[in-house]
RODRENTI-551139 format. One line per 10 residues: number of its first residue (from 1); for each residue x, y, z of C-alpha. Coordinates in pm, 1 decimal, padded with zeros to 6 digits. Layout:
NUM> X/Y/Z ~ ...
// end
This chain:
1> -03747.6/16060.3/00259.9 ~ -03841.0/16263.5/00567.4 ~ -04033.7/16559.6/00692.5 ~ -03787.2/16824.5/00573.9 ~ -03784.9/16684.8/00221.1 ~ -04163.9/16663.8/00207.7 ~ -04207.7/17024.7/00322.4 ~ -03942.6/17141.0/00074.1 ~ -04118.5/16962.4/-00210.8 ~ -04452.5/17114.4/-00117.2
11> -04301.9/17461.7/-00101.6 ~ -04153.7/17412.1/-00448.6 ~ -04499.9/17322.7/-00582.0 ~ -04661.0/17635.3/-00438.3 ~ -04858.3/17866.4/-00667.8 ~ -04936.1/18213.6/-00533.3 ~ -05232.5/18285.6/-00759.5 ~ -05393.4/17949.1/-00693.5 ~ -05334.4/18001.6/-00320.6 ~ -05534.8/18325.1/-00336.9
21> -05822.8/18148.7/-00511.6 ~ -05820.7/17863.2/-00259.7 ~ -05823.5/18109.5/00029.8 ~ -06146.2/18255.7/-00106.4 ~ -06297.6/17917.0/-00189.6 ~ -06233.1/17776.0/00157.2 ~ -06369.6/18085.2/00331.9 ~ -06063.2/18202.3/00523.8 ~ -06185.8/18554.9/00597.3 ~ -06260.2/18691.4/00941.9
31> -06560.5/18517.4/01093.1 ~ -06574.1/18254.3/00817.5 ~ -06539.8/17880.5/00882.5 ~ -06180.5/17863.3/00754.3 ~ -06063.9/18184.5/00919.3 ~ -05685.7/18214.9/00920.7 ~ -05612.6/17905.8/00711.1 ~ -05310.4/17947.7/00484.0 ~ -05266.0/17793.1/00139.5 ~ -04967.8/17708.0/-00077.2
41> -05183.2/17665.9/-00386.9 ~ -05119.3/17297.7/-00470.7 ~ -05362.3/17068.0/-00652.4 ~ -05484.8/16753.2/-00476.8 ~ -05319.3/16513.3/-00729.3 ~ -04984.0/16677.2/-00658.8 ~ -05044.5/16655.4/-00283.7 ~ -05123.7/16284.7/-00319.2 ~ -04802.4/16230.9/-00514.7 ~ -04594.4/16396.0/-00242.1
51> -04778.1/16193.0/00024.2 ~ -04700.4/15864.9/-00154.6 ~ -04336.4/15958.4/-00198.3 ~ -04298.6/16048.6/00169.5 ~ -04540.2/15805.2/00332.2 ~ -04274.9/15662.6/00567.1 ~ -04233.5/15987.3/00763.1 ~ -04227.7/15887.9/01130.9 ~ -04518.4/15963.2/01362.9 ~ -04352.2/16267.8/01520.1
61> -04293.2/16405.1/01172.0 ~ -04654.1/16344.6/01080.3 ~ -04774.6/16533.0/01387.4 ~ -04544.7/16820.9/01293.7 ~ -04679.7/16823.0/00936.7 ~ -05038.9/16794.8/01059.7 ~ -04997.6/17094.2/01289.7 ~ -04872.1/17313.0/01003.6 ~ -05049.5/17642.6/00935.8 ~ -05055.5/17543.9/00568.2
71> -05363.4/17357.6/00450.4 ~ -05177.4/17145.1/00195.4 ~ -04922.1/17029.4/00452.2 ~ -05203.3/16916.5/00679.8 ~ -05369.1/16739.4/00388.6 ~ -05040.7/16565.9/00304.5 ~ -05010.9/16436.7/00661.3 ~ -05369.1/16312.3/00658.5 ~ -05330.5/16133.9/00325.7 ~ -05015.0/15965.9/00455.9
81> -05216.4/15853.1/00757.4 ~ -05479.3/15695.3/00531.1 ~ -05201.0/15514.8/00343.9 ~ -05039.4/15386.2/00662.7 ~ -05360.7/15311.4/00852.4 ~ -05427.6/14959.5/00711.4 ~ -05090.9/14837.3/00846.1 ~ -05136.6/14977.8/01197.7 ~ -05499.7/15068.5/01255.5 ~ -05477.5/15133.0/01629.2
91> -05188.0/15377.7/01597.4 ~ -05329.3/15582.6/01313.8 ~ -05684.9/15589.6/01444.8 ~ -05553.2/15719.3/01777.8 ~ -05328.0/15968.7/01600.5 ~ -05626.8/16097.3/01405.1 ~ -05854.9/16133.2/01707.3 ~ -05584.1/16295.2/01919.4 ~ -05521.2/16562.1/01654.6 ~ -05868.0/16662.6/01536.8
101> -05790.2/17026.5/01614.8 ~ -05582.1/17028.3/01295.7 ~ -05846.7/16854.3/01081.9 ~ -06021.2/17184.8/01041.4 ~ -06170.9/17222.9/00699.4 ~ -06432.6/17022.0/00514.4 ~ -06200.3/16867.5/00256.0 ~ -05956.7/16753.1/00524.9 ~ -06246.8/16580.6/00699.4 ~ -06415.6/16431.6/00394.9
111> -06107.2/16282.4/00230.3 ~ -05991.1/16104.2/00542.6 ~ -06243.3/16028.2/00817.7 ~ -06435.6/15747.7/00639.2 ~ -06104.8/15573.4/00566.9 ~ -05980.9/15593.7/00925.4 ~ -06256.0/15669.0/01178.6 ~ -06535.4/15497.5/00987.2 ~ -06327.8/15191.6/00908.3 ~ -06194.7/15158.2/01262.5
121> -06539.7/15178.1/01420.2 ~ -06704.4/14946.7/01167.7 ~ -06692.4/14655.3/01412.6 ~ -06666.2/14853.7/01737.0 ~ -06882.8/15068.6/01967.3 ~ -06945.9/15409.5/01814.6 ~ -06997.1/15629.1/02117.3 ~ -06719.1/15864.1/02005.7 ~ -06928.0/15974.7/01708.1 ~ -07210.9/16078.0/01939.6
131> -06967.5/16269.7/02160.5 ~ -06842.6/16449.3/01850.7 ~ -07195.6/16519.0/01725.3 ~ -07287.9/16671.3/02062.1 ~ -06978.4/16890.9/02075.0 ~ -06965.0/17258.6/01984.3 ~ -06686.2/17194.5/01733.1 ~ -06796.0/17222.4/01369.3 ~ -06531.3/16983.0/01240.7 ~ -06592.0/16715.8/01504.3
141> -06959.7/16723.5/01412.3 ~ -06872.0/16684.5/01044.9 ~ -06632.1/16397.5/01127.3 ~ -06914.4/16228.5/01318.9 ~ -07161.1/16221.8/01030.9 ~ -06917.6/16177.4/00738.1 ~ -06746.6/15882.3/00910.4 ~ -07074.7/15692.5/00875.6 ~ -07018.1/15673.0/00499.4 ~ -06817.9/15358.8/00572.9
151> -07110.7/15209.1/00762.8 ~ -07351.6/15296.3/00483.0 ~ -07130.8/15116.0/00234.1 ~ -07166.4/14808.9/00457.2 ~ -07546.3/14852.6/00458.0 ~ -07548.4/14976.1/00818.0 ~ -07775.2/15280.8/00835.5 ~ -07881.3/15316.4/01198.5 ~ -07597.6/15543.0/01312.3 ~ -07633.0/15772.3/01012.8
161> -08001.3/15818.3/01093.7 ~ -07946.4/15869.2/01466.7 ~ -07665.9/16119.4/01410.8 ~ -07876.3/16298.1/01149.1 ~ -08149.3/16342.9/01410.7 ~ -07896.1/16486.5/01656.3 ~ -07767.7/16730.5/01393.9 ~ -08108.3/16822.0/01254.0 ~ -08118.7/17154.4/01436.6 ~ -07756.6/17248.2/01374.0
171> -07723.3/17598.7/01235.6 ~ -07417.9/17558.3/01012.2 ~ -07453.2/17514.2/00636.9 ~ -07160.6/17269.8/00626.6 ~ -07346.3/17037.4/00863.1 ~ -07668.1/17071.5/00662.4 ~ -07479.2/16966.8/00349.9 ~ -07299.4/16680.1/00524.6 ~ -07617.0/16533.3/00675.4 ~ -07805.5/16569.3/00347.7
181> -07521.9/16400.2/00162.5 ~ -07516.0/16103.0/00401.5 ~ -07893.4/16065.6/00385.5 ~ -07865.8/16062.9/00005.1 ~ -07603.1/15789.2/00032.3 ~ -07843.3/15586.7/00247.2 ~ -08110.7/15636.5/-00016.1 ~ -07878.2/15520.2/-00291.5 ~ -07875.0/15181.5/-00120.2 ~ -08214.4/15176.8/00048.3
191> -08459.7/15442.2/-00064.9 ~ -08718.9/15296.0/00171.6 ~ -08488.9/15366.6/00468.8 ~ -08422.5/15723.4/00361.0 ~ -08788.4/15786.6/00279.5 ~ -08889.6/15666.0/00626.3 ~ -08649.9/15914.7/00785.2 ~ -08761.1/16197.4/00558.9 ~ -09130.7/16135.8/00619.6 ~ -09070.5/16191.7/00988.2
201> -08833.9/16487.7/00961.9 ~ -08843.6/16657.8/00621.9 ~ -09066.7/16947.1/00725.2 ~ -08827.3/17040.7/01005.7 ~ -08507.2/16992.3/00806.1 ~ -08304.4/17292.9/00693.8 ~ -08371.7/17354.8/00325.0 ~ -08014.2/17282.1/00217.8 ~ -08012.2/16952.4/00406.6 ~ -08336.1/16847.0/00241.3
211> -08220.3/16947.8/-00105.8 ~ -07902.5/16742.9/-00068.9 ~ -08097.2/16444.7/00067.0 ~ -08347.6/16431.6/-00220.2 ~ -08110.8/16533.7/-00500.2 ~ -08147.9/16202.1/-00685.8 ~ -08522.7/16162.5/-00638.6 ~ -08749.2/16201.0/-00945.2 ~ -08833.9/16564.5/-01011.7 ~ -09200.8/16533.9/-00918.7
221> -09111.6/16369.5/-00588.5 ~ -08852.7/16636.5/-00512.2 ~ -09112.8/16907.6/-00568.5 ~ -09352.8/16735.4/-00332.9 ~ -09093.5/16729.7/-00058.2 ~ -08994.7/17091.1/-00116.1 ~ -09359.8/17200.4/-00119.9 ~ -09441.5/17004.5/00196.4 ~ -09682.7/16776.8/00016.0 ~ -09557.5/16430.0/00115.1
// end
């Protein structure tokens, strides 16, 4: 089953009304983070099914699918890459990094980068993440911090904390949410580690970032952080 068949199947699953709702949800209007993105209106379970059925599409076909203007076609390509990655990590890591311009919405990042970028760098130097965090590209910055979810799950917290410091002054809400989420994940495994970071930085953190980071803290403790009383 090849590229043509996969695209045909996705087109057959399209839903115009759902596509309209997704366009609003993913902020595709002028000046918004998803400006110009196009949707077919397909649910994620259906996308995953198509990806599994067509996971042997060759690399050129995957690049073609990944460069599609349609969000769901890009997601299909990325899910196929996560399925193929364990068998050929070098190829699919490189393919991912070489095509980040098409990984351009938060769900595309979140579903895939821990499984590919995070896994690949688990036992390797992680300078790329710092390059991404220092870039002006919203999605590269999100890839940088969300990829550390894999490290956190291996009880490695240092890069999450260092990248969080780099991104502390970022102005975009999607970065605030991503950093707060990763700090919360650190706290789920080591509250002492998260609390040490927060004690140093919580008063300077964007409100959304802080709220995400302390979401699972006891209510009284959350109020103390939000009121600047730690």
